[in-house]
LUMVEX-287780 format. One record per residue (C-alpha): x, y, z; residue in three letters; residue number from 1. Coordinates in steps of 0.05 Angstrom, whole numbers, plus 5000, padded with zeros to 4 digits. Layout:
// residues N
+------+-------+------+------+-----+
| east | north |   up | code | pos |
+------+-------+------+------+-----+
|    X |     Y |    Z |  ALA | NUM |
...
+------+-------+------+------+-----+
//
This chain:
// residues 111
+------+-------+------+------+-----+
| east | north |   up | code | pos |
+------+-------+------+------+-----+
| 7912 |  4017 | 4310 |  UNK |   1 |
| 7869 |  4054 | 4355 |  UNK |   2 |
| 7794 |  4044 | 4375 |  UNK |   3 |
| 7750 |  4096 | 4344 |  UNK |   4 |
| 7687 |  4089 | 4378 |  UNK |   5 |
| 7698 |  4107 | 4449 |  UNK |   6 |
| 7734 |  4062 | 4500 |  UNK |   7 |
| 7754 |  3993 | 4469 |  UNK |   8 |
| 7731 |  3933 | 4510 |  UNK |   9 |
| 7722 |  3983 | 4567 |  UNK |  10 |
| 7793 |  4007 | 4564 |  UNK |  11 |
| 7800 |  4079 | 4549 |  UNK |  12 |
| 7859 |  4108 | 4504 |  UNK |  13 |
| 7882 |  4036 | 4484 |  UNK |  14 |
| 7929 |  4029 | 4423 |  UNK |  15 |
| 7953 |  3963 | 4390 |  UNK |  16 |
| 8018 |  3969 | 4350 |  UNK |  17 |
| 8052 |  3919 | 4306 |  UNK |  18 |
| 8125 |  3921 | 4319 |  UNK |  19 |
| 8189 |  3903 | 4276 |  UNK |  20 |
| 8214 |  3855 | 4327 |  UNK |  21 |
| 8153 |  3805 | 4318 |  UNK |  22 |
| 8117 |  3834 | 4375 |  UNK |  23 |
| 8045 |  3858 | 4381 |  UNK |  24 |
| 8047 |  3915 | 4438 |  UNK |  25 |
| 7984 |  3940 | 4477 |  UNK |  26 |
| 7992 |  4008 | 4502 |  UNK |  27 |
| 7944 |  4039 | 4551 |  UNK |  28 |
| 7951 |  4111 | 4563 |  UNK |  29 |
| 8028 |  4124 | 4556 |  UNK |  30 |
| 8051 |  4059 | 4582 |  UNK |  31 |
| 8059 |  3989 | 4548 |  UNK |  32 |
| 8008 |  3945 | 4586 |  UNK |  33 |
| 8040 |  3883 | 4559 |  UNK |  34 |
| 8074 |  3849 | 4493 |  UNK |  35 |
| 8054 |  3785 | 4454 |  UNK |  36 |
| 8111 |  3752 | 4416 |  UNK |  37 |
| 8096 |  3722 | 4351 |  UNK |  38 |
| 8143 |  3680 | 4304 |  UNK |  39 |
| 8143 |  3729 | 4250 |  UNK |  40 |
| 8137 |  3802 | 4238 |  UNK |  41 |
| 8066 |  3831 | 4240 |  UNK |  42 |
| 8049 |  3873 | 4185 |  UNK |  43 |
| 7972 |  3887 | 4185 |  UNK |  44 |
| 7921 |  3895 | 4242 |  UNK |  45 |
| 7846 |  3894 | 4240 |  UNK |  46 |
| 7796 |  3892 | 4296 |  UNK |  47 |
| 7756 |  3827 | 4284 |  UNK |  48 |
| 7689 |  3840 | 4255 |  UNK |  49 |
| 7710 |  3912 | 4252 |  UNK |  50 |
| 7693 |  3922 | 4327 |  UNK |  51 |
| 7734 |  3865 | 4363 |  UNK |  52 |
| 7682 |  3813 | 4358 |  UNK |  53 |
| 7636 |  3789 | 4413 |  UNK |  54 |
| 7689 |  3804 | 4464 |  UNK |  55 |
| 7709 |  3870 | 4432 |  UNK |  56 |
| 7783 |  3855 | 4441 |  UNK |  57 |
| 7800 |  3806 | 4384 |  UNK |  58 |
| 7848 |  3825 | 4330 |  UNK |  59 |
| 7864 |  3797 | 4263 |  UNK |  60 |
| 7939 |  3803 | 4241 |  UNK |  61 |
| 7977 |  3787 | 4181 |  UNK |  62 |
| 8050 |  3773 | 4183 |  UNK |  63 |
| 8109 |  3782 | 4138 |  UNK |  64 |
| 8116 |  3710 | 4119 |  UNK |  65 |
| 8040 |  3702 | 4099 |  UNK |  66 |
| 8005 |  3677 | 4161 |  UNK |  67 |
| 7939 |  3704 | 4186 |  UNK |  68 |
| 7926 |  3700 | 4261 |  UNK |  69 |
| 7873 |  3720 | 4314 |  UNK |  70 |
| 7896 |  3744 | 4381 |  UNK |  71 |
| 7855 |  3758 | 4440 |  UNK |  72 |
| 7878 |  3823 | 4473 |  UNK |  73 |
| 7854 |  3810 | 4544 |  UNK |  74 |
| 7860 |  3865 | 4598 |  UNK |  75 |
| 7924 |  3838 | 4628 |  UNK |  76 |
| 7953 |  3789 | 4572 |  UNK |  77 |
| 7945 |  3769 | 4502 |  UNK |  78 |
| 7925 |  3699 | 4476 |  UNK |  79 |
| 7939 |  3674 | 4407 |  UNK |  80 |
| 7873 |  3638 | 4388 |  UNK |  81 |
| 7896 |  3611 | 4322 |  UNK |  82 |
| 7947 |  3623 | 4264 |  UNK |  83 |
| 7941 |  3600 | 4191 |  UNK |  84 |
| 7989 |  3592 | 4138 |  UNK |  85 |
| 7963 |  3623 | 4073 |  UNK |  86 |
| 7972 |  3596 | 4007 |  UNK |  87 |
| 8019 |  3651 | 3984 |  UNK |  88 |
| 8095 |  3630 | 3973 |  UNK |  89 |
| 8126 |  3665 | 4031 |  UNK |  90 |
| 8096 |  3733 | 4014 |  UNK |  91 |
| 8073 |  3783 | 4069 |  UNK |  92 |
| 7999 |  3790 | 4082 |  UNK |  93 |
| 7993 |  3861 | 4076 |  UNK |  94 |
| 7918 |  3876 | 4086 |  UNK |  95 |
| 7862 |  3842 | 4123 |  UNK |  96 |
| 7790 |  3850 | 4096 |  UNK |  97 |
| 7729 |  3819 | 4130 |  UNK |  98 |
| 7668 |  3804 | 4092 |  UNK |  99 |
| 7607 |  3792 | 4137 |  UNK | 100 |
| 7557 |  3745 | 4101 |  UNK | 101 |
| 7483 |  3754 | 4120 |  UNK | 102 |
| 7420 |  3728 | 4088 |  UNK | 103 |
| 7386 |  3768 | 4037 |  UNK | 104 |
| 7331 |  3812 | 4064 |  UNK | 105 |
| 7282 |  3771 | 4020 |  UNK | 106 |
| 7292 |  3717 | 4069 |  UNK | 107 |
| 7258 |  3751 | 4127 |  UNK | 108 |
| 7184 |  3750 | 4134 |  UNK | 109 |
| 7164 |  3821 | 4146 |  UNK | 110 |
| 7100 |  3832 | 4181 |  UNK | 111 |
+------+-------+------+------+-----+
//
């Protein structure tokens, strides 16, 4: 996953890679900035809310054993915020879709 809209969280040329050794690696430029170790192999990555959320550095991940997690990829280290077991029977979580709920336009008073 590479940021597509300029610098990601003020960090240009930053990539986030899901690796087969149950690690998420943050690469800045051509160097590995740091690694975050998980209990299962990450399969899918998605920027939270499509842009990294309010901090611009939140990433959702899906794992081989069917978990969904949120990780905060700070400039110097990553922090797993939460991880949920899904209702699947051990199947991998292959895709992450985010649906943003907003009130219908008819609820706004236009003046």
